[in-house]
C-alpha positions in Angstrom: 7.0 14.1 -3.5 5.0 11.5 -5.1 4.1 11.3 -8.6 2.4 8.8 -10.9 4.5 5.9 -12.1 5.9 5.5 -15.8 6.5 2.1 -17.6 10.3 2.4 -17.2 9.5 2.3 -13.4 7.9 -1.5 -13.5 11.3 -2.9 -12.6 11.9 -0.7 -10.3 9.0 -1.0 -8.4 9.4 -5.1 -8.7 12.7 -4.9 -7.2 12.1 -2.6 -4.4 8.9 -4.8 -3.6 11.3 -8.4 -4.1 13.4 -6.3 -1.6 10.7 -6.1 1.2 9.5 -9.4 0.6 13.5 -10.6 1.1 13.1 -9.2 4.5 10.2 -10.2 5.4 11.4 -13.7 4.4 14.4 -13.8 6.2 12.8 -11.9 9.5 10.4 -14.9 9.3 7.4 -12.4 8.6 4.8 -14.4 6.4 3.3 -11.8 4.1 5.1 -11.4 0.5 7.6 -13.6 -1.4 10.3 -12.7 -3.8 9.2 -12.9 -7.6 5.2 -13.5 -6.9 4.6 -10.0 -8.5 6.1 -9.5 -12.2 7.3 -7.0 -13.9 4.6 -7.5 -16.8 1.5 -7.2 -14.3 3.0 -4.5 -12.9 3.6 -2.6 -16.4 -0.4 -3.5 -17.3 -1.4 -2.0 -13.4 1.2 1.3 -14.3 -0.6 1.8 -17.5 -4.1 1.5 -15.6 -2.4 4.7 -13.5 -2.6 2.4 -10.4 0.8 2.7 -9.2 2.6 5.6 -7.7 6.3 6.4 -6.8 8.7 8.6 -4.6 12.4 9.6 -5.6 15.4 10.1 -4.2 17.8 11.6 -6.5 16.2 10.3 -9.5 15.8 6.5 -7.3 12.8 4.8 -7.0 12.8 4.7 -3.0 9.1 4.3 -2.1 5.9 3.4 -3.8 2.4 1.9 -3.8 -0.5 1.1 -5.3 -4.0 3.1 -4.6 -6.9 1.3 -6.6 -10.8 2.3 -6.6 -12.2 -0.9 -5.4 -10.7 -4.4 -4.0 -13.4 -6.8 -4.2 -11.4 -9.5 -4.4 -10.5 -9.2 -0.6 -13.5 -6.9 0.8 -16.2 -7.9 -1.3 -18.8 -5.4 -2.8 -18.3 -2.1 -1.5 -19.8 1.4 -2.0 -17.5 3.8 -4.0 -16.8 5.3 -0.6 -12.9 4.4 -0.1 -9.6 4.0 -2.0 -7.4 0.7 -1.3 -3.6 0.8 -1.1 -1.7 -2.4 -2.0 1.7 -3.1 -2.4 3.3 -0.4 0.1 6.7 -0.7 0.0 9.9 1.6 1.0 13.7 1.1 0.7 14.9 0.1 3.8 18.0 2.5 3.5 15.1 4.6 4.6 13.5 2.6 7.4 12.4 5.0 10.1 12.3 7.9 8.1 8.5 8.0 8.1 8.0 7.9 4.3 5.9 4.8 4.5 3.7 7.1 6.5 3.9 9.8 4.4 3.0 7.8 1.7 -0.2 7.1 3.2 -0.8 10.2 4.4 -0.5 11.2 0.5 -3.1 8.6 -0.2 -5.3 9.3 2.2 -5.2 13.2 0.8 -6.1 11.4 -2.4 -8.8 9.6 -1.4 -10.4 12.5 0.1 -10.1 14.9 -2.3 -11.9 12.4 -4.5 -15.0 12.6 -1.9 -13.7 9.0 -0.5 -14.6 9.1 3.1 -12.0 6.2 3.8 -8.4 4.6 3.0 -8.6 0.6 3.1 -5.6 -2.0 3.2 -5.0 -5.3 4.5 -2.2 -7.4 5.6 -1.6 -10.9 6.3 -3.3 -11.6 9.6 -0.4 -13.1 11.2 1.8 -10.4 10.6 1.4 -8.4 13.9 4.3 -6.1 13.4 2.7 -4.4 10.1 -0.9 -4.6 11.9 0.5 -2.7 14.8 2.2 -0.1 12.1 -0.8 0.2 10.5 -2.6 0.6 13.6 -0.2 3.9 14.6 -0.6 5.1 11.2 -4.1 5.7 12.5 -5.9 2.6 10.7 -8.8 0.6 12.7 -9.0 -3.0 12.1 -12.8 -3.9 10.9 -12.4 -7.4 9.8 -10.6 -10.2 8.4 -10.7 -12.3 4.9 -10.1 -15.6 3.3 -10.8 -15.0 -0.2 -7.7 -17.0 -1.1 -9.3 -20.3 0.3 -7.9 -19.4 4.0 -4.2 -19.8 3.1 -3.1 -16.4 4.5 -6.6 -14.6 5.9 -5.9 -11.1 6.2 -6.7 -8.4 8.6 -8.7 -5.8 7.1 -7.7 -2.2 8.3 -9.4 1.2 7.3 -8.5 5.0 8.1 -11.7 7.2 8.6 -10.6 10.6 6.6 -11.4 14.2 7.3 -12.8 15.7 4.2 -11.7 19.2 4.8 -8.2 17.0 4.4 -7.2 17.3 1.0 -3.0 17.7 1.9 -0.9 16.0 3.4 0.5 17.2 6.5 3.1 15.3 8.6 2.3 12.1 6.6 -1.3 11.3 8.3 
């Protein structure tokens, strides 16, 4: 279902993210802005093995970035979690559960690597996304304003079952 993104996927990842950002702007949701992530940056992150994609009929329809540490947002932490960024799903698949399955895949990946948590963040005022993440089993555990307080973020984490190394039902 999920595969490591290749260099040729960078433009598709950015296009999917920008489409989600345009929808957020149109819906008056503060989270992402179109054009804020460049293809070159994503290509570099892909080369580091951080981006993953889900394809439908050969087309990237879902994506997420998974990293080992996130000191920029979470500060120094022990290596007990993987961190998710850039989760985006094609709007044509809205309601199909793909976002939850991608998060479940990331959780299983974290558990397989011996991690006890999956962590992510979202803009504090984005109540819709905060609710979505809570519905996916995440708990709000704090906030961060490490960007100078322009857009404080809510920190969320999901405790992982160490025995769960597969992705049943997307959770």
